[in-house]
Each structure stands twice: as structure tokens, then as C-alpha cells.
C-alpha positions in Angstrom: 0.0 0.0 0.0 2.9 2.4 0.5 3.9 2.1 -3.1 0.3 2.8 -4.2 0.2 5.8 -1.9 3.5 7.1 -3.2 2.4 6.7 -6.8 -0.9 8.6 -6.1 1.0 11.4 -4.3 3.3 11.8 -7.3 0.4 12.0 -9.7 -1.4 14.6 -7.6 1.7 16.7 -7.4 2.1 16.7 -11.2 -1.6 17.6 -11.6 -1.3 20.5 -9.3 1.3 22.1 -11.5 -0.7 21.7 -14.7 -2.8 24.2 -16.6 -5.4 22.8 -19.1 -5.9 19.3 -17.7 -9.1 17.7 -18.8 -11.3 15.7 -16.3 -14.1 14.0 -18.0 -16.5 11.1 -17.4 -17.6 9.2 -20.5 -18.9 5.7 -21.3 -15.7 4.7 -23.1 -12.5 5.3 -21.1 -9.0 5.1 -22.6 -5.6 5.1 -20.9 -3.5 7.2 -23.2 0.0 5.8 -22.7 3.4 7.2 -23.5 6.3 4.8 -23.3 8.7 7.4 -21.8 8.6 9.4 -18.6 6.2 12.3 -18.0 8.8 15.0 -18.7 9.3 13.6 -22.2 5.7 12.8 -22.9 4.4 16.2 -22.1 6.9 17.7 -24.5 5.3 15.7 -27.3 2.9 17.7 -29.4 1.3 14.6 -31.0 0.6 13.1 -27.6 -1.0 16.3 -26.3 -3.1 16.7 -29.5 -4.5 13.1 -29.3 -5.3 13.7 -25.6 -7.5 16.6 -26.5 -9.1 14.9 -29.5 -10.1 11.8 -27.5 -11.7 14.1 -24.9 -13.5 16.0 -27.6 -15.3 12.8 -28.7 -18.8 12.7 -27.0 -18.6 9.1 -26.0 -15.0 8.9 -24.8 -12.5 10.2 -22.3 -8.7 9.9 -22.0 -6.5 9.6 -18.9 -2.7 9.8 -19.3 -0.2 7.2 -18.2 3.6 7.2 -18.5 6.7 5.1 -18.1 7.9 5.6 -14.5 11.0 7.7 -14.0 12.6 4.8 -12.1 11.2 1.5 -13.3 13.1 -0.7 -10.9 12.0 1.3 -8.0 8.4 1.2 -9.2 8.6 -2.6 -9.6 9.9 -2.9 -6.0 7.0 -0.8 -4.7 4.6 -3.4 -6.1 2.3 -0.5 -7.1 0.2 -0.9 -10.3 0.7 1.5 -13.2 -1.7 4.3 -12.6 -3.3 7.0 -14.7 -2.6 10.6 -13.8 -6.1 12.1 -13.8 -7.9 9.6 -11.5 -5.0 7.4 -10.3 -6.8 4.3 -11.7 -4.9 1.2 -12.5 -4.1 1.2 -16.2 -5.1 -2.5 -16.6 -8.7 -1.6 -15.7 -9.2 0.4 -18.8 -10.9 -1.3 -21.8 -8.5 0.4 -24.3 -4.8 1.3 -23.9 -3.7 3.7 -26.6 0.1 4.1 -27.0 1.8 7.0 -28.8 5.3 5.7 -30.0 7.8 8.0 -31.5 10.6 5.7 -32.5 12.0 2.2 -32.3 13.7 2.4 -28.9 10.4 3.3 -27.2 9.2 -0.3 -27.9 11.0 -1.2 -24.7 8.9 1.3 -22.8 5.7 -0.1 -24.3 6.6 -3.6 -23.1 7.5 -2.3 -19.6 4.2 -0.5 -19.3 2.2 -3.6 -20.4 4.2 -5.5 -17.8 3.5 -3.0 -15.0 -0.2 -2.9 -16.0 -0.4 -6.7 -15.6 -1.1 -7.3 -19.3 0.4 -10.2 -21.3 2.9 -8.9 -23.8 2.0 -11.0 -26.7 -1.2 -10.2 -28.5 -1.9 -13.9 -29.1 -1.7 -14.7 -25.4 -4.3 -12.2 -24.4 -8.0 -13.2 -24.0 -11.2 -11.5 -25.2 -11.5 -9.7 -21.8 -8.1 -8.1 -22.0 -7.8 -4.4 -22.8 -7.5 -3.6 -26.4 -4.0 -2.3 -27.2 -3.8 0.3 -29.9 -0.6 2.0 -31.2 -0.1 5.1 -33.2 2.6 7.8 -33.5 5.6 8.5 -35.8 6.9 4.9 -35.6 3.8 3.7 -37.5 4.7 5.9 -40.4 7.8 4.0 -41.2 8.2 0.7 -39.4 5.2 -0.8 -37.6 6.2 -4.4 -38.0 8.1 -4.7 -34.7 4.9 -3.6 -32.9 2.7 -6.3 -34.5 3.3 -9.1 -31.9 2.2 -6.8 -29.1 -0.7 -4.6 -30.3 -4.2 -5.3 -31.5 -4.6 -2.2 -33.8 -2.1 0.1 -35.5 -3.2 3.6 -36.4 -1.3 4.6 -39.5 -0.7 8.3 -40.2 -2.0 11.5 -38.8 -4.6 10.5 -36.2 -6.7 13.6 -35.5 -9.6 12.1 -37.6 -8.7 8.4 -37.4 -9.0 8.5 -33.6 -12.6 9.6 -33.8 -13.4 6.8 -36.3 -11.9 4.3 -33.9 -13.8 5.7 -30.9 -17.1 5.8 -32.6 -16.7 2.2 -33.7 -15.4 1.0 -30.3 -18.4 2.6 -28.5 -20.9 0.7 -30.7 -19.3 -2.7 -31.4 -18.0 -5.7 -29.6 -14.3 -6.4 -29.6 -14.4 -8.9 -32.4 -16.7 -6.7 -34.5 -14.4 -3.7 -33.9 -11.3 -5.6 -35.0 -13.0 -6.9 -38.1 -14.3 -3.5 -39.0 -10.9 -1.8 -38.6 -9.1 -4.5 -40.6 -10.9 -3.2 -43.7 -10.8 0.5 -42.8 -8.2 2.8 -44.4 -5.7 4.1 -41.9 -5.8 1.0 -39.6 -3.9 -2.2 -39.6 -5.0 -5.1 -37.5 -2.2 -7.7 -37.0 -3.3 -11.2 -37.7 -6.2 -10.0 -39.9 -6.4 -8.4 -43.3 -5.4 -4.8 -43.9 -3.0 -2.6 -45.7 0.4 -1.7 -44.2 2.0 1.7 -44.6 -1.3 3.6 -45.2 -0.4 7.2 -44.3 -3.7 9.0 -43.5 -3.7 12.8 -43.5 -5.8 15.0 -41.2 -8.0 17.6 -42.8 -6.4 21.0 -43.0 -9.1 22.5 -40.8 -7.8 20.3 -37.9 -4.4 22.0 -38.1 -2.5 23.2 -36.2 -1.6 20.7 -33.6 -1.1 22.5 -30.2 -0.6 21.9 -26.6 -3.5 21.2 -24.3 -1.6 21.3 -21.1 1.2 23.6 -19.9 3.4 22.4 -17.1 6.8 23.3 -15.6 7.7 19.6 -15.2 8.8 18.9 -18.8 12.0 19.2 -20.8 10.4 22.2 -22.4 9.5 23.9 -19.2 6.1 25.7 -19.2 6.2 26.0 -23.0 3.1 26.1 -25.1 3.8 24.2 -28.3 2.1 24.8 -31.7 2.7 23.5 -35.2 2.7 26.2 -37.8 3.5 23.7 -40.6 3.2 20.0 -41.0 5.4 17.7 -43.1 8.4 18.8 -45.2 8.9 20.0 -48.7 12.4 18.6 -48.9 13.6 15.2 -50.0 16.5 14.2 -47.7 17.0 10.5 -48.4 17.3 9.5 -44.7 14.2 11.1 -43.4 10.7 9.6 -42.8 9.2 13.1 -43.1 10.5 13.8 -46.6 8.1 15.3 -49.1 7.5 12.1 -51.1 6.3 10.1 -48.1 4.1 12.8 -46.5 2.8 14.7 -49.5 4.8 17.8 -48.8 4.5 20.6 -46.3 1.2 22.1 -45.3 1.4 25.5 -43.7 -1.1 27.2 -41.3 -1.7 30.9 -41.8 0.2 33.0 -39.3 -3.0 34.7 -38.1 -4.6 31.4 -37.2 -1.5 30.2 -35.4 -1.3 33.4 -33.3 -5.1 33.3 -32.5 -4.7 29.9 -30.9 -1.9 30.8 -28.5 -3.5 31.5 -25.1 -2.7 34.7 -23.3 -1.3 32.8 -20.3 1.4 31.2 -22.5 4.6 33.2 -21.8 6.9 30.7 -23.5 5.9 29.5 -27.0 7.6 26.7 -29.1 7.0 26.6 -32.8 7.3 22.9 -33.7 7.5 21.1 -37.0 9.8 19.3 -39.4 10.6 22.5 -41.3 9.4 25.5 -39.3 11.8 28.0 -41.0 10.4 26.9 -44.4 7.1 28.6 -43.3 6.7 31.7 -45.5 5.6 33.8 -42.5 8.1 32.5 -39.9 9.7 35.9 -39.3 6.3 37.5 -38.7 5.3 34.7 -36.3 8.5 35.0 -34.3 8.6 38.8 -34.2 4.9 39.1 -33.3 5.4 36.7 -30.4 8.6 38.4 -29.2 7.0 41.8 -29.4 4.1 40.6 -27.2 6.7 39.9 -24.4 7.0 36.1 -24.9 10.0 33.8 -25.1 10.0 31.9 -28.4 11.7 28.7 -29.5 11.8 27.1 -32.9 12.3 23.3 -33.3 14.0 23.1 -36.7 16.2 25.8 -38.1 17.4 25.3 -41.7 20.6 27.2 -42.4 19.5 28.2 -45.9 16.4 29.8 -44.5 18.0 32.0 -41.8 18.4 35.7 -42.1 19.9 38.3 -39.8 16.4 39.5 -39.0 15.2 36.1 -38.0 18.2 35.3 -35.9 17.9 38.7 -34.1 14.2 37.9 -33.4 15.1 34.5 -32.0 17.7 36.2 -29.8 15.1 38.7 -28.6 12.9 35.7 -27.8 15.5 34.3 -25.4 17.7 32.1 -27.7 21.2 31.8 -26.5 22.2 29.0 -28.7 21.7 28.8 -32.5 21.0 25.2 -33.6 21.3 24.0 -37.2 21.9 20.7 -38.9 24.5 19.6 -41.3 23.6 15.9 -41.6 26.5 14.8 -43.6 30.2 14.7 -42.8 31.2 16.4 -46.1 29.6 18.2 -49.0 30.0 15.0 -51.0 27.9 13.1 -48.5 25.3 15.9 -48.2 24.9 15.9 -51.9 24.6 12.1 -51.9 21.7 12.1 -49.5 20.1 15.2 -51.0 20.7 17.4 -48.0 20.5 20.8 -49.7 22.9 22.7 -47.4 26.2 24.2 -48.4 29.2 25.0 -46.2 28.7 28.7 -47.1 25.1 28.6 -45.8 26.3 27.1 -42.5 29.0 29.7 -42.2 26.5 32.4 -42.9 24.3 31.0 -40.1 27.2 31.2 -37.7 27.9 34.8 -38.8 24.3 35.7 -38.2 24.6 34.2 -34.7 27.7 36.1 -33.9 26.3 39.4 -35.1 23.2 38.9 -33.0 25.1 38.0 -29.9 24.1 34.4 -29.3 26.6 32.5 -27.2 27.3 29.3 -29.3 26.4 27.3 -32.4 25.1 23.8 -32.1 25.4 21.7 -35.2 23.8 18.3 -35.6 25.5 15.8 -37.9 25.6 12.1 -38.7 28.4 9.5 -39.1 28.1 6.2 -40.8 26.2 7.2 -44.0 26.8 5.1 -47.1 30.1 5.5 -48.8 31.5 7.7 -46.0 35.3 7.5 -45.6 37.9 8.9 -43.3 38.4 11.8 -45.7 34.8 12.8 -45.1 35.3 12.7 -41.3 38.4 14.8 -41.8 36.4 17.3 -43.8 33.8 17.4 -40.9 36.6 18.2 -38.5 38.1 20.9 -40.8 34.8 22.6 -41.3 33.8 22.4 -37.6 37.1 24.2 -36.8 36.2 26.8 -39.4 32.9 27.4 -37.7 34.4 27.5 -34.3 36.5 30.6 -35.3 33.1 32.4 -35.7 31.2 31.0 -32.7 32.0 28.3 -30.1 30.6 25.0 -31.5 28.9 22.1 -29.9 28.8 19.2 -32.4 26.0 16.7 -31.8 26.8 13.5 -33.7 24.4 10.6 -34.2 25.2 7.3 -35.9 23.1 6.9 -39.1 20.2 4.5 -38.8 18.4 3.5 -42.0 14.7 3.9 -41.7 12.0 1.9 -43.5 10.2 3.5 -46.5 12.9 6.0 -47.2 15.3 6.0 -50.2 18.0 4.8 -47.7 15.9 1.9 -46.6 18.2 -1.1 -46.6 21.4 0.8 -46.2 23.6 -1.2 -43.8 24.7 -0.1 -40.3 28.3 0.9 -40.3 29.0 -1.1 -37.2 29.5 -0.2 -33.5 33.3 -0.5 -33.6 33.6 1.4 -36.9 31.3 4.2 -35.6 33.4 4.5 -32.5 36.6 4.6 -34.5 35.3 7.4 -36.6 34.1 9.3 -33.6 37.5 8.9 -32.0 39.2 10.2 -35.1 36.8 13.2 -35.0 37.5 13.9 -31.3 41.2 13.8 -31.8 41.1 16.5 -34.4 38.6 18.7 -32.5 40.2 18.4 -29.1 40.2 21.9 -27.6 38.4 23.3 -30.7 34.8 22.2 -30.3 32.7 20.1 -27.9 31.7 16.8 -29.4 28.5 15.1 -28.0 27.8 11.8 -29.7 24.9 9.5 -29.1 25.5 5.8 -28.4 26.7 3.6 -31.2 25.4 0.6 -29.4 21.9 1.8 -29.0 22.0 3.1 -32.6 22.7 -0.5 -33.6 19.7 -1.7 -31.6 17.5 1.0 -33.2 18.8 -0.1 -36.6 17.9 -3.8 -36.0 14.4 -2.8 -34.7 13.9 -0.6 -37.8 15.2 -3.1 -40.4 14.3 -6.5 -39.1 10.5 -6.5 -38.8 8.5 -8.7 -36.5 11.4 -10.9 -35.4 13.1 -7.8 -34.1 10.1 -7.0 -32.0 10.1 -10.4 -30.5 13.8 -10.0 -29.8 13.0 -6.8 -28.0 10.6 -8.8 -25.8 13.3 -11.3 -25.0 15.8 -8.6 -24.2 13.3 -6.8 -22.1 12.8 -10.0 -20.0 16.6 -10.4 -19.8 17.1 -7.0 -18.3 17.1 -4.7 -21.4 20.9 -4.3 -21.6 22.8 -4.1 -24.9 24.3 -7.6 -24.6 20.7 -8.9 -24.0 19.6 -7.3 -27.2 22.5 -8.7 -29.1 21.8 -12.2 -27.9 18.1 -11.8 -28.6 18.6 -10.7 -32.1 20.9 -13.7 -32.8 18.5 -16.2 -31.2 15.5 -14.9 -33.1 17.4 -14.8 -36.3 16.5 -11.2 -36.9 17.7 -10.2 -40.3 17.6 -6.8 -42.1 15.1 -6.7 -44.9 17.9 -5.8 -47.4 19.7 -9.0 -46.6 16.8 -11.3 -47.2 16.5 -13.2 -50.5 13.7 -13.7 -52.9 12.4 -17.3 -53.5 14.7 -17.7 -56.5 17.7 -16.9 -54.4 18.3 -13.3 -55.6 18.8 -10.5 -53.1 15.8 -8.2 -52.7 16.4 -4.8 -54.4 17.3 -1.9 -52.2 16.6 1.8 -52.8 19.6 3.5 -51.4 21.9 5.8 -53.4 24.5 4.3 -55.6 28.1 5.4 -55.6 27.2 8.0 -58.3 24.5 9.5 -56.0 21.5 8.5 -58.1 18.6 6.7 -56.4 17.3 3.4 -57.7 13.6 2.8 -57.7 12.7 0.1 -55.2 10.4 -2.9 -55.8 7.6 -3.4 -53.3 
């Protein structure tokens, strides 16, 4: 009982700090689950948007649940996983809806099912078990690893799809619902018929997505998030949000965006895949700053920056200017169709220095196809050039090929090779720039989950049960025989075609 009491006290403490929480009674109750802790979940615009949409449905209500901050401590307390709004055990809800951003959050989904007392495998759950639904960015690109664990996959933008699901769920039995959704566009029901990779789009009038709740207990402290544009007009070969997979960028008029920001919001985040591609981005930022608000922008494109925009961001509280290079050299950037030049990145640094920002943060990748030591050396040389203009923090992530992109099927460079290239980069930048890489080991796990389908999902379950360490994942992938899609062979023994760039930089058309 002490563990239960502590969990309830924690929930009430979080609720007390929130503005915009919805408390609603309805015939159909959902536990809206996020497989990361509260501080991450409440910084997710998609999660907050679906929370509001469910509660707008006349027959349904949503209560939030999160991965505990300290899972081991929660297990030791023997407390059930509780929702925030009413502190009800998650396992008591008829529907659990998960929002999953990327592959490594599959572990969080499994942990939350465990803590809720729900069997992990869909086939082992009975007719009285809660229905487990999954949506979110992961379902845009690689839903297969989720299939052993979930009953329904919502594919694409969910603002309208969630209402279709709720209306059907409130009127049908479980089996009728699953049969209905199996033939409904935008849904995939594992074990039944249905179309994978359907990317439904919300109607323009439902845009923009925006925060429902403002809270200080997030990574984006007390910030109201709003999405002035959705999608991306660019074609970077590594990105799941590229124009050819999401239909291009849709912009929301600046006046509508501004009208939806509540007066109480003193900090505003403009969120999207390509915010600085919005034709009115300068007006948006300057209007918000002139109203006395702090402003943050999630995605700055170096080729869209101007001195006016950088000055406006500085006036809105920015102390660091963040851009992305996403290619160790110009050759690699050209190969993956990342349309940035060194001169544009230099100009961004010059804008930052002129405006008085303190440092430049540059995101980059290592391990892209055909990358060599010479490309790493070029990254080091160029970073040193930038550091002469502004102090540089270089964030470096190992490249992970995502499904349904032109780089789908590109191999992972390897943990040892990634670490070797990072060491080479660090040696050259020692004392010149701060290098902050993400883990090569967990990038490998992410790659396997992205590229190995349902067997990788089952391996994640095995690794979860074995403690969730990197060695546990390696053993599980081997035992399950998880194999990247590009390495599989057709029945006549030929390798399946891939769609990643050739040495010349052209892109082959992939077979289905």
C-alpha cells in the first residue's frame, strides 16, 4: 500500500502544476500511454493533441499514463501502473492507446504492459483483456516490430482516425471492432487483413496541432507548443518526413497560429519538421517576441536563416543557434540530397555572432553510405572553421536507415567502426569544439528494430525480459534470427532490391 500511496501522491503533485488538464466522465475510457517518462511525454505535441481529440469525442475520455522515471523502484514498490487524472490502474481500462515516437520506445511499451499486468504477446491475451492500440511517428515508417504486441495500429495522422476508432469502439463488440478496422483505411489489425503503410492525413481545418496542457515539469518547461506547418517540402533520403512520403509541407496561416496561443502562455515553441520553411516564420517569431513572450523554434534550416530572423530569436530568449549539417562532407550531403552548403552554414554562424548568441550547435551524422575517413576529416576541418566564428557544440548521431525512405536497406556501419570514426573526429577537434555523440550501441539496436521486422520486435521482448541491456539485445537478435530486410533473399535466391543511393549518388527505384 505504501507504493500505491507514493504513486498517487506523485500523480497529484504533477496535476497540481498543470494548466489545461481535462477531467471528463464518459462511457468509453481510454488510458493514453506514452512509453517514456512524464517529462518527455508532455513535451510531445502529438501526444497532447490526441489527448485533446479523445476528450472531444462525445462518447470517450482519456486519462494519461507514463513510463515511471525509475522503473526498478516502481517494480519494487509493487504498485500498479496508474493513470494521472484519477489514479486508476491502467489495466482496468478497456482500451490502452500508445503513442510511440521511434524504435527504442518499444521497450517502454513492453515495460508499461508488464506493469499494468497485461500479457505482452497479443496472441496470449484473452477476449476480456484491454484492447492495445498503437499510433505515433513509428507507425509511419516501421510498424512491423509492434505487431506481436498490439491489436490495432493507427497509421498516419490520427486527428480524424481516432474519432473513427472511438465511434466504432463505442458501438461494437471487440471482435466486430477488429473486423471493421481490418478493412478501414488508416488502420492495420495484426493477424487479420489490412494494408500496411497507409499514411492517412488529417484535414487542413484540424491543423495546427497544439498543446492542451502547460506544465513546468517537462523538458520544455512551461512552454506552449504549436505546429505552424506539417510535413516537409524537402527530399532528404534518410528522413521519414520527406516530401515524397508525407505529401509535402502544409502551412497554417500565421493569423490562425497566433489566434490559438493562449494569453497565459509566456513561452511558445514553434514545432514542426521544417518551421523555418514557413513563408511567415519571421512574422510569427517577431509578433510573439513583441508581445513579451519567449520563443523557441524546433527546426532551423541554415539556408532559410536571415539576420532579422536570428535577431528575433535572440530577442525571444535564444542563447544557442541550432542548425543541422547531416553529412560529414559536402559529397555526403549531396549524396543524401541534404541541400545545405558550407557557405550557408558559415553564414548562419555569422548571423549568430552578429546577434550576440553564445554558441552554435550543429547536428551531424556519421556512418552514412560511402563515408570515408576523408569525409570525417572534412567534418573536423569545417567544424574548426565554424568555431572561429562562434563556439561550436557538435552533436553527432550514428546513421540508422529507416524503412520506407530511399536509404531503406542501407547497412549499419557497425559499432566498432562508428566508435573509430568518432575517436578520429574527437582527436582533431580536441580543444576546438565540444563533441557530443549519441551511443553507437543503441543506434545498432535502433537499426535492428527498424530493419528486421516482427522478429526484431520479438527479440526486444526477449531482451526486455533479460534486463534490457545491450548484450541482452545482441543475444536476442541472434537467437531470433533477426535479419535486415535488405539481406533477405527472394524465393529464386536473388537479393531483394534496395533503394539507397548508388556510388554516383543516383537513387534506384525500389520494388515493393
